[in-house]
C-alpha positions as CSV (number, residue, x, y, z in Angstrom):
1,M,46.3,-59.3,212.6
2,N,49.9,-60.1,213.6
3,Q,50.0,-60.8,217.4
4,N,53.4,-59.0,217.4
5,N,51.9,-55.7,216.2
6,Y,53.7,-52.6,217.6
7,P,52.1,-52.1,221.1
8,F,49.6,-49.2,221.3
9,S,51.0,-48.1,224.6
10,A,54.6,-47.9,223.1
11,I,53.6,-45.1,220.7
12,I,55.2,-41.9,221.9
13,G,53.2,-38.7,221.6
14,Q,50.2,-38.4,219.2
15,E,47.9,-38.2,222.2
16,L,45.0,-36.7,220.3
17,M,45.1,-39.5,217.7
18,K,45.3,-42.2,220.4
19,K,42.4,-40.6,222.3
20,A,40.2,-40.4,219.2
21,L,40.8,-44.1,218.4
22,I,40.0,-45.2,222.0
23,L,36.9,-43.1,222.1
24,N,35.5,-44.9,219.0
25,V,36.2,-48.2,220.6
26,V,34.5,-47.2,223.8
27,N,31.5,-45.9,221.9
28,P,31.1,-47.2,218.3
29,K,28.1,-44.8,217.8
30,I,30.6,-42.0,217.4
31,G,31.1,-43.1,213.7
32,G,34.8,-43.4,213.3
33,V,37.7,-41.1,212.9
34,L,39.6,-39.4,210.1
35,I,43.3,-38.9,210.8
36,N,45.2,-36.4,208.7
37,G,49.0,-36.1,209.1
38,E,52.4,-36.0,207.5
39,K,54.1,-39.2,206.4
40,G,55.8,-41.3,209.1
41,T,53.6,-40.0,212.0
42,A,52.5,-43.5,213.2
43,K,49.0,-43.2,211.7
44,S,48.8,-46.7,210.3
45,T,50.8,-48.1,213.3
46,A,48.3,-46.7,215.8
47,V,45.3,-48.2,214.0
48,R,46.8,-51.6,213.6
49,A,48.0,-51.6,217.3
50,L,44.4,-51.4,218.4
51,S,43.7,-55.0,217.5
52,P,45.0,-56.7,220.7
53,L,43.2,-54.2,222.9
54,I,39.6,-54.7,221.6
55,D,37.2,-57.4,220.8
56,K,37.0,-56.3,217.2
57,K,38.9,-57.1,214.0
58,I,40.8,-54.5,212.0
59,V,39.5,-55.1,208.4
60,E,41.8,-53.3,206.0
61,L,40.4,-51.9,202.7
62,P,43.1,-51.8,200.0
63,L,43.2,-48.8,197.6
64,S,43.1,-51.2,194.6
65,V,39.9,-53.0,195.8
66,S,37.4,-53.8,193.1
67,E,33.7,-53.4,193.4
68,D,33.2,-57.2,193.5
69,R,35.8,-57.6,196.3
70,L,34.2,-54.8,198.3
71,V,30.5,-55.7,198.1
72,G,30.7,-59.4,197.4
73,S,30.0,-61.5,194.3
74,I,29.2,-65.0,193.1
75,D,31.1,-67.9,194.6
76,M,32.2,-69.5,191.2
77,E,33.2,-72.9,192.5
78,K,30.0,-73.5,194.5
79,T,27.8,-72.1,191.8
80,L,29.3,-74.2,189.0
81,A,29.1,-77.3,191.2
82,S,25.5,-76.9,192.4
83,G,23.9,-75.1,189.5
84,S,22.4,-72.5,191.9
85,V,23.8,-69.1,192.9
86,H,26.0,-68.9,195.9
87,F,27.2,-65.6,197.4
88,E,30.8,-65.0,198.3
89,E,31.1,-62.3,201.0
90,G,33.2,-59.2,200.4
91,V,35.1,-56.8,202.6
92,L,31.9,-55.1,203.8
93,K,30.5,-58.4,205.2
94,K,33.8,-59.0,207.1
95,A,33.7,-55.4,208.4
96,H,30.3,-55.8,210.1
97,Q,30.7,-55.1,213.9
98,N,34.4,-54.5,213.3
99,I,36.7,-51.6,212.3
100,L,37.0,-50.9,208.6
101,Y,40.4,-49.3,208.1
102,V,41.3,-47.4,204.9
103,D,44.9,-46.1,204.6
104,E,45.3,-43.1,202.3
105,V,41.5,-42.9,202.2
106,N,41.7,-39.7,200.0
107,L,43.1,-41.8,197.2
108,L,40.1,-44.1,196.9
109,Q,38.4,-44.4,193.6
110,D,35.2,-42.3,193.4
111,Y,32.9,-45.3,192.7
112,I,34.3,-47.0,195.8
113,I,33.6,-43.9,197.9
114,D,30.0,-43.9,196.6
115,I,29.5,-47.4,197.8
116,L,31.0,-46.7,201.2
117,L,28.8,-43.6,201.5
118,D,25.6,-45.6,200.8
119,V,26.5,-48.5,203.1
120,S,27.6,-46.2,206.0
121,A,24.4,-44.2,205.8
122,N,22.1,-47.3,205.8
123,G,24.1,-49.9,207.6
124,M,23.1,-52.3,204.9
125,N,25.0,-53.7,201.9
126,R,22.6,-54.5,199.0
127,I,23.8,-56.4,195.9
128,E,21.7,-56.5,192.7
129,R,23.8,-57.7,189.8
130,E,24.4,-60.6,187.4
131,G,21.7,-62.9,188.9
132,V,22.7,-62.0,192.4
133,S,20.1,-60.4,194.8
134,F,21.5,-60.3,198.3
135,S,21.7,-58.0,201.2
136,H,23.3,-58.1,204.7
137,E,24.0,-55.8,207.6
138,S,27.3,-53.9,207.4
139,D,27.7,-51.6,210.5
140,F,31.3,-50.8,211.1
141,I,33.6,-48.2,212.7
142,L,35.2,-46.3,209.8
143,V,38.8,-45.3,210.4
144,G,40.7,-43.5,207.6
145,T,44.2,-42.0,207.5
146,M,45.4,-39.5,204.9
147,N,47.9,-36.9,204.0
148,R,46.4,-33.7,202.5
149,E,49.5,-33.1,200.4
150,E,48.4,-36.0,198.3
151,G,44.8,-34.8,197.8
152,E,41.7,-33.7,199.6
153,L,38.7,-35.9,200.6
154,R,35.2,-35.3,199.3
155,P,33.3,-33.2,201.8
156,H,30.3,-35.5,202.0
157,F,32.6,-38.5,202.7
158,A,34.6,-36.5,205.3
159,D,31.4,-35.7,207.1
160,R,30.8,-39.5,207.5
161,F,33.7,-39.7,209.9
162,G,32.6,-38.9,213.4
163,L,35.9,-37.3,214.6
164,F,38.8,-35.6,212.9
165,V,42.4,-35.4,214.1
166,N,45.2,-33.4,212.5
167,I,48.7,-34.6,213.6
168,K,52.3,-33.9,212.8
169,G,55.7,-35.3,213.7
170,E,57.3,-34.8,217.1
171,E,59.5,-31.7,217.3
172,D,61.1,-32.4,220.7
173,P,64.6,-33.9,220.2
174,L,64.3,-36.2,223.2
175,S,61.0,-37.5,222.1
176,R,62.4,-38.2,218.6
177,V,65.3,-40.1,220.2
178,R,62.9,-42.3,222.2
179,I,60.8,-43.0,219.1
180,L,63.9,-44.1,217.2
181,K,65.1,-46.3,220.1
182,H,61.7,-48.0,220.4
183,R,61.5,-48.7,216.7
184,L,65.0,-50.2,216.6
185,E,64.2,-52.4,219.6
186,Y,61.0,-53.6,218.0
187,E,62.6,-54.5,214.7
188,A,65.4,-56.4,216.5
189,D,63.0,-58.4,218.7
190,P,59.2,-57.9,218.0
191,Q,58.0,-60.5,220.5
192,G,60.3,-59.4,223.3
193,F,59.4,-55.7,222.7
194,S,55.7,-56.5,222.8
195,Q,56.2,-58.5,226.0
196,A,57.9,-55.6,227.7
197,F,54.8,-53.5,227.2
198,S,52.3,-56.3,228.1
199,V,51.5,-54.8,231.5
200,R,50.6,-51.4,230.0
201,E,48.6,-53.1,227.3
202,T,46.6,-55.0,229.9
203,E,45.9,-51.9,231.9
204,L,44.8,-50.1,228.8
205,R,42.6,-53.0,227.8
206,E,40.9,-53.0,231.2
207,L,40.4,-49.3,231.1
208,I,38.6,-49.5,227.7
209,Q,36.4,-52.4,228.9
210,S,35.5,-50.6,232.1
211,A,34.6,-47.5,230.1
212,K,32.4,-49.5,227.6
213,K,30.4,-50.9,230.5
214,R,30.1,-47.4,232.1
215,M,28.8,-46.0,228.9
216,E,25.3,-47.4,229.5
217,R,25.0,-45.4,232.7
218,V,26.2,-42.0,231.4
219,N,23.5,-39.4,231.9
220,V,23.0,-36.6,229.3
221,T,21.1,-33.6,230.9
222,A,19.2,-30.9,229.2
223,E,22.0,-28.4,230.1
224,N,24.5,-30.7,228.3
225,L,22.4,-30.7,225.2
226,E,22.0,-26.9,225.3
227,K,25.8,-26.6,225.6
228,I,26.3,-29.0,222.6
229,I,23.9,-27.1,220.4
230,S,25.4,-23.7,221.4
231,L,28.9,-24.9,220.3
232,C,27.6,-26.3,217.0
233,L,25.8,-23.0,216.2
234,Q,29.0,-21.0,217.1
235,A,30.9,-23.2,214.7
236,N,28.3,-22.6,212.0
237,V,27.9,-26.4,211.4
238,V,25.7,-27.5,208.6
239,G,23.1,-30.2,209.5
240,H,22.7,-32.1,212.7
241,R,25.4,-34.8,212.5
242,G,27.8,-32.6,214.5
243,D,25.3,-32.4,217.4
244,L,24.8,-36.1,217.5
245,V,28.5,-37.0,217.2
246,M,29.3,-34.5,220.0
247,E,26.8,-36.0,222.3
248,Q,28.1,-39.5,221.8
249,T,31.7,-38.3,222.1
250,A,31.1,-36.5,225.3
251,K,29.5,-39.6,226.8
252,A,32.6,-41.7,225.8
253,I,34.9,-39.0,227.3
254,A,33.0,-39.0,230.6
255,A,33.0,-42.8,230.7
256,L,36.7,-43.0,230.0
257,K,37.3,-40.6,232.9
258,G,35.3,-42.9,235.2
259,R,32.2,-40.7,235.5
260,V,28.6,-41.0,234.6
261,E,27.9,-37.3,234.5
262,I,29.0,-35.1,231.5
263,T,30.8,-31.8,232.3
264,D,31.2,-28.7,230.2
265,Q,34.9,-29.6,229.8
266,D,33.9,-33.0,228.3
267,I,31.6,-31.3,225.8
268,E,34.4,-28.8,224.8
269,E,36.8,-31.6,224.3
270,A,34.2,-33.4,222.2
271,A,33.7,-30.3,220.1
272,F,37.4,-30.2,219.4
273,F,37.3,-33.7,217.9
274,A,33.8,-33.5,216.2
275,L,33.7,-30.0,214.8
276,M,37.1,-29.4,213.3
277,H,36.1,-30.8,209.9
278,R,32.6,-29.5,210.0
279,K,32.9,-25.9,211.1
280,R,32.5,-23.1,208.5
281,E,33.5,-19.4,208.6
282,L,30.7,-17.0,209.3
283,E,29.7,-14.5,206.6
284,P,31.0,-11.0,207.2
285,Q,28.6,-8.5,208.9
286,P,27.1,-5.7,206.9
287,Q,29.1,-3.0,208.8
288,E,32.3,-4.8,208.0
289,E,31.4,-4.9,204.3
290,E,30.7,-1.2,204.3
291,N,34.1,-0.4,206.0
292,S,35.8,-2.6,203.5
293,E,34.1,-0.8,200.6
294,S,35.0,2.6,202.0
295,Q,38.7,1.6,202.3
296,E,38.7,0.2,198.7
297,E,37.2,3.4,197.3
298,D,39.8,5.5,199.1
299,Q,42.6,3.3,197.7
300,E,41.2,3.6,194.1
301,E,41.0,7.4,194.5
302,Q,44.6,7.6,195.6
303,E,45.8,5.4,192.7
304,E,44.0,7.5,190.2
305,N,45.6,10.7,191.6
306,Q,49.1,9.3,191.9
307,E,50.3,10.2,188.3
308,P,48.3,13.1,187.1
309,D,51.0,14.5,184.8
310,K,51.5,11.4,182.6
311,E,52.1,12.3,178.9
312,E,48.9,12.2,176.9
313,T,48.8,10.7,173.4
314,P,46.1,10.6,170.8
315,S,43.2,8.4,171.8
316,E,43.3,4.8,170.4
317,E,39.6,4.5,171.3
318,E,36.8,5.3,168.8
319,P,34.6,8.3,169.7
320,Q,31.3,7.5,171.5
321,N,28.2,7.3,169.4
322,P,26.4,10.7,169.6
323,E,23.0,9.0,170.0
324,Q,24.2,7.0,172.9
325,Q,25.6,10.1,174.5
326,E,22.3,11.9,174.2
327,E,20.2,8.9,175.4
328,P,22.1,7.1,178.2
329,E,21.2,3.4,178.5
330,S,21.4,3.0,182.3
331,T,22.6,4.4,185.5
332,E,25.8,2.3,185.5
333,D,26.6,3.5,182.0
334,N,26.2,7.2,183.1
335,Q,28.6,6.5,186.0
336,E,31.2,4.9,183.7
337,E,30.9,7.7,181.2
338,Q,31.5,10.4,183.8
339,E,34.5,8.5,185.0
340,Q,35.9,8.4,181.5
341,Q,35.3,12.1,180.9
342,N,37.6,12.9,183.9
343,K,40.5,10.8,182.5
344,P,42.9,11.4,179.7
345,N,41.9,10.1,176.2
346,K,44.4,7.3,176.4
347,P,43.8,5.1,179.5
348,Q,46.5,5.1,182.0
349,T,47.9,1.6,182.6
350,E,49.6,0.0,185.5
351,S,51.5,-3.3,185.8
352,F,51.2,-5.5,188.9
353,A,53.5,-8.3,190.0
354,I,52.5,-11.9,190.1
355,G,51.2,-12.8,193.5
356,Q,52.8,-15.6,195.5
357,D,52.0,-18.9,194.1
358,F,51.4,-22.0,196.2
359,K,51.5,-25.7,196.1
360,L,48.2,-27.1,195.1
361,K,46.4,-29.8,197.0
362,D,45.1,-32.5,194.6
363,F,43.2,-30.0,192.3
364,G,40.7,-31.8,190.2
365,Y,37.1,-32.2,189.1
366,K,34.3,-34.7,189.5
367,A,34.5,-37.8,187.5
368,D,32.7,-37.6,184.1
369,R,30.6,-40.5,182.9
370,K,30.7,-39.7,179.3
371,V,32.9,-41.9,177.1
372,R,35.9,-39.8,175.9
373,R,39.2,-40.2,174.2
374,G,42.4,-38.4,175.1
375,Q,45.2,-38.5,177.6
376,G,46.0,-36.6,180.8
377,K,46.1,-36.7,184.5
378,R,43.2,-34.6,185.6
379,T,39.6,-35.7,185.3
380,K,38.4,-39.3,185.5
381,I,36.3,-40.3,182.5
382,R,35.0,-43.5,180.9
383,S,37.6,-44.7,178.4
384,A,36.6,-45.2,174.8
385,S,39.4,-47.7,174.3
386,K,40.9,-50.7,176.0
387,S,43.2,-48.6,178.0
388,G,42.5,-47.6,181.6
389,R,41.5,-49.2,184.9
390,Y,38.8,-51.9,184.7
391,V,36.1,-50.7,187.2
392,F,32.9,-52.6,186.3
393,T,31.0,-54.3,183.5
394,T,28.2,-53.7,181.1
395,M,25.9,-55.8,178.9
396,Q,26.2,-53.2,176.1
397,R,28.5,-54.5,173.3
398,K,30.5,-51.5,172.2
399,N,34.3,-51.9,172.5
400,K,34.9,-55.7,172.2
401,D,36.7,-55.6,175.6
402,L,35.5,-58.9,177.1
403,A,35.0,-59.1,180.9
404,L,35.7,-62.8,181.2
405,D,35.2,-62.9,185.0
406,A,31.7,-61.3,184.8
407,T,30.8,-63.4,181.7
408,I,31.6,-66.6,183.6
409,R,29.6,-65.4,186.7
410,A,26.6,-64.7,184.5
411,A,26.7,-68.1,182.9
412,A,27.5,-70.1,186.0
413,P,24.0,-70.6,187.4
414,F,22.7,-72.2,184.1
415,Q,25.4,-74.8,183.5
416,R,23.2,-77.8,184.6
417,E,20.6,-76.8,182.1
418,R,23.0,-76.3,179.1
419,K,24.8,-79.0,177.1
420,S,28.4,-78.9,177.9
421,N,29.7,-80.4,174.5
422,G,32.8,-81.4,176.3
423,M,33.5,-77.9,177.5
424,A,34.1,-76.8,181.1
425,I,31.5,-74.0,180.8
426,T,28.9,-73.1,178.2
427,I,28.5,-69.4,177.4
428,Y,25.5,-68.0,175.5
429,E,25.2,-64.6,173.8
430,Q,23.2,-63.1,176.7
431,D,26.0,-64.0,179.2
432,I,28.7,-61.8,177.6
433,R,29.8,-58.8,179.5
434,E,32.2,-56.1,178.5
435,K,34.6,-54.1,180.6
436,V,34.0,-50.4,181.5
437,R,37.3,-48.8,182.0
438,Q,38.2,-45.5,183.7
439,K,41.2,-43.2,183.0
440,K,42.1,-39.6,183.2
441,I,42.0,-36.9,180.6
442,A,43.4,-33.3,180.4
443,N,41.3,-30.2,180.7
444,L,41.4,-26.8,179.0
445,L,41.0,-23.9,181.4
446,V,40.3,-20.5,179.7
447,F,40.6,-17.5,182.1
448,V,38.8,-14.4,180.7
449,V,40.1,-11.7,183.0
450,D,39.0,-8.1,183.5
451,A,42.1,-5.9,183.1
452,S,40.3,-2.6,183.3
453,G,41.2,0.1,185.8
454,S,39.0,-1.4,188.6
455,M,41.3,-4.4,188.9
456,G,44.0,-2.3,190.6
457,A,42.0,-1.9,193.8
458,N,43.2,-3.9,196.8
459,Q,45.8,-5.7,194.6
460,R,43.1,-7.9,193.0
461,M,45.2,-8.5,189.9
462,V,48.2,-9.5,192.1
463,E,46.1,-12.3,193.7
464,T,44.5,-13.3,190.4
465,K,47.9,-13.6,188.7
466,G,49.2,-15.7,191.6
467,A,46.3,-18.1,191.4
468,I,46.6,-18.5,187.6
469,M,50.3,-19.1,187.9
470,S,49.7,-21.8,190.4
471,L,47.2,-23.4,188.1
472,L,49.6,-23.2,185.2
473,K,52.3,-25.1,187.2
474,D,49.8,-27.7,188.3
475,A,48.6,-28.0,184.6
476,Y,52.1,-28.9,183.6
477,V,52.0,-32.0,185.9
478,K,48.4,-32.9,185.0
479,R,49.0,-32.4,181.2
480,D,46.3,-29.6,181.1
481,K,46.2,-26.6,178.8
482,I,45.6,-23.2,180.2
483,C,44.6,-20.1,178.2
484,L,44.6,-16.4,179.5
485,I,42.5,-13.8,177.8
486,S,42.4,-10.2,179.1
487,F,40.0,-7.4,178.1
488,R,40.6,-3.7,178.6
489,G,40.3,-0.5,176.5
490,Q,38.4,-1.4,173.3
491,E,39.3,-5.1,172.8
492,A,40.1,-8.5,174.2
493,Q,43.5,-10.1,173.6
494,V,44.7,-13.7,173.9
495,L,47.8,-13.1,176.1
496,L,48.5,-16.8,176.7
497,P,47.3,-19.2,174.0
498,P,46.4,-22.7,175.1
499,T,49.8,-24.0,176.5
500,R,51.6,-26.0,179.1
501,S,54.7,-23.8,179.2
502,V,55.2,-22.5,182.7
503,E,58.1,-20.2,181.7
504,R,56.1,-18.6,178.8
505,G,53.1,-18.2,181.0
506,Y,55.1,-16.5,183.8
507,K,56.5,-13.9,181.4
508,L,53.2,-13.0,179.9
509,L,51.5,-12.8,183.3
510,E,54.3,-10.6,184.6
511,S,53.8,-8.0,181.9
512,L,50.0,-7.9,182.1
513,E,48.8,-4.3,182.5
514,I,45.5,-2.9,183.6
515,G,43.6,0.3,182.9
516,G,40.9,1.7,180.6
517,K,37.4,0.7,179.8
518,T,35.7,-2.7,180.1
519,P,35.1,-4.5,176.8
520,L,33.6,-7.6,178.6
521,N,31.5,-8.6,175.5
522,A,34.7,-8.9,173.4
523,G,36.3,-11.0,176.2
524,L,33.5,-13.5,176.2
525,S,33.4,-13.7,172.5
526,K,37.2,-14.3,172.3
527,G,37.0,-17.0,175.0
528,V,34.3,-18.9,173.1
529,Q,36.3,-18.5,169.8
530,V,39.4,-20.1,171.5
531,I,37.4,-23.0,172.9
532,K,35.7,-23.7,169.6
533,T,39.1,-23.8,167.9
534,E,40.5,-26.2,170.4
535,L,37.4,-28.5,170.3
536,K,37.9,-28.8,166.5
537,K,41.4,-30.1,167.2
538,A,40.3,-32.4,170.1
539,P,36.6,-33.0,170.2
540,D,36.8,-34.9,173.6
541,L,38.6,-32.0,175.3
542,M,36.8,-30.7,178.4
543,P,36.9,-26.8,178.3
544,M,36.0,-24.5,181.2
545,M,35.7,-20.7,180.8
546,I,36.3,-18.8,184.0
547,V,35.2,-15.1,183.7
548,I,36.6,-12.7,186.3
549,T,34.7,-9.3,186.0
550,D,32.3,-6.9,187.7
551,G,30.0,-7.2,184.7
552,K,30.0,-3.4,184.0
553,G,31.0,-3.8,180.3
554,N,30.8,-0.4,178.5
555,V,32.0,-1.3,175.1
556,S,29.7,-3.0,172.5
557,L,30.9,-5.2,169.6
558,D,28.0,-3.8,167.5
559,D,27.7,0.0,167.8
560,E,24.0,-0.2,167.3
561,K,23.5,-2.3,170.4
562,K,23.8,-1.2,174.0
563,P,26.6,-3.0,175.9
564,K,24.4,-4.7,178.6
565,A,21.8,-5.9,176.2
566,E,24.5,-7.3,173.9
567,L,26.2,-8.9,176.9
568,L,23.1,-10.9,177.9
569,E,22.6,-11.9,174.2
570,I,26.2,-13.3,174.2
571,G,25.5,-15.1,177.5
572,D,22.4,-16.7,176.1
573,K,24.3,-18.0,173.1
574,I,27.1,-19.4,175.4
575,R,24.5,-21.3,177.4
576,E,23.5,-23.1,174.2
577,Y,27.0,-24.5,173.8
578,K,26.7,-27.7,175.9
579,Q,30.4,-28.5,175.6
580,I,31.4,-25.3,177.3
581,N,31.2,-25.1,181.1
582,T,31.4,-21.6,182.6
583,M,31.9,-19.8,185.9
584,V,31.5,-16.1,186.7
585,I,33.6,-14.5,189.6
586,D,32.0,-11.2,190.4
587,I,34.6,-8.5,191.5
588,E,32.0,-5.7,191.9
589,K,32.3,-3.9,195.2
590,Q,29.9,-4.9,198.0
591,G,27.5,-2.3,199.3
592,M,24.3,-0.4,198.5
593,M,25.3,0.6,194.9
594,R,25.7,-2.9,193.5
595,F,24.2,-3.3,190.0
596,G,24.5,-7.1,190.0
597,I,25.2,-7.4,186.2
598,A,27.7,-10.1,186.7
599,K,25.2,-12.2,188.5
600,E,22.7,-11.6,185.7
601,L,25.3,-12.8,183.3
602,A,25.9,-16.0,185.3
603,T,22.2,-16.7,185.5
604,M,21.9,-16.2,181.7
605,M,24.8,-18.6,181.0
606,Q,23.7,-21.0,183.8
607,S,27.1,-20.6,185.3
608,E,28.5,-21.1,188.7
609,Y,28.6,-17.7,190.4
610,R,30.9,-16.4,193.2
611,A,31.1,-12.9,194.7
612,M,34.1,-10.7,194.9
613,D,34.9,-11.4,198.6
614,E,35.8,-15.0,197.6
615,L,38.3,-13.7,195.0
616,K,41.5,-14.8,196.8
617,S,44.2,-17.1,195.6
618,D,43.2,-20.1,197.7
619,S,39.5,-19.4,197.3
620,L,39.8,-19.1,193.5
621,L,41.2,-22.7,193.4
622,K,38.3,-24.0,195.5
623,M,35.8,-22.4,193.2
624,V,37.4,-24.0,190.1
625,E,37.6,-27.3,192.0
626,S,33.9,-27.3,192.6
627,M,32.9,-26.6,189.0
628,R,30.7,-29.2,187.5
629,V,31.8,-31.2,184.4
630,P,29.6,-30.7,181.3
631,S,27.8,-33.8,180.2
């Protein structure tokens, strides 16, 4: 590192970030820190400024790092000269007993994250490839910086960071002036500026060294452990890593304050750093659910009685089958039938505005390993052509995309045994490797939305419209297609054919009305029909059908079949379409009278399932983000 790095003690503000970094230096067992913040908030500056204060190196991991560079590979020069395999260490070897720093860690490639997860869990780096069988210790402090506006971090990877700090720019005008003056002075004379802070740097270095020595004598009592466990349970933390990190962090805090005894205040401060990215919201209590249900029922009753004198027109719906009326199929059908008898023949409809849209964080899906063709900016896939980023190699000969580096590495150990014939290196058939490339492809999101009367309760349709509109805008950037299908009355209708037009989508969503019966079966059939049509045009397209309903369909496609039985038959057929991935979002009200038909449908289709209380604009996005990619 440059000896004239910006001095750590010269950084104004950002006390939480500086404290988290120092705690990790005092006690490496904490497991690193993830720093999230806006651009230009001294994240990278603070990490690099640690170097002169500690006896560790700052090993930086570039975003463009290849697998070979990360884990290590064959030393070509030594291997060709000696005829035996020589290993060249990678970044993980250099990071052992040091700090591994990743700037913009949320933008790392998935396969690089997989490697880091494995190594950080085991403390060992194992290489088994192209004639190389090698392993070495790789125990490091993982420090990452990120800006959530550019994308989220995978939850499993975020959990590997011991501490989490969320920072923002200074708002005090005087502090901002001081920051600007310091920066201008540093750029004018880096060495002189660093010298001016040398005394503070020395004091800070001595403080850290003293705390590291004191760490060995810090005592953790049974009362301390009970306090730690209590806070973790209150935060609804999953697993035990939070408990362990809190204990190690509390020890470091006490040591840094010059004590060998841990106080409750130390533990509470440790919880702030260690649990922020691990805590989960508790599930609502049953009493709260009942109150919410009661309020929702009252609102629905008020909405139904708001316009009793609307003009009635001849019914557009076909009369009920007499046999079905005489022999009801189930309790839920009786309930729906009674509700319909109390309403005018033509269903009253109501239009809802589009809910407030919002800027999406890096909305996306897991990488797909299937080789596909196509273009886009959403899901990472294996490229079927020579376009895309070269990520690793294979011995399978499919695309004639020669990986020269891997081929030479495979042939290098055998050169002494092979006739050169005047060539620098002799390559046999078994040495040839081909490149495996990765690129991104567009998706097709098909929303099948219940537009029956029940969607008016608690402004559900407003929130749903807002979420779909946000997805539509994001799809324009990511080159996705989005389709909107609504079902109400007696039929399902494609309101928004597969498109990337934000303006057209907005107009159609704005005019979407609700009311009437629930022809869920028609909605599912229409969704499958649209997806099949699109797959004929683009076989490598990745379709996802998101069904938003309470499952209480009361209209059959075949008059001789009961709605629920037909619904499950349709679900069974959808499950057989391996190219279609599905999710069911259940909007049925919570409480004792739940029928659970939507959940049955999700089980039949082998879909992801979410309950109504998660149907909010932001939650809807998280659900779609977590959807699996079909193989």
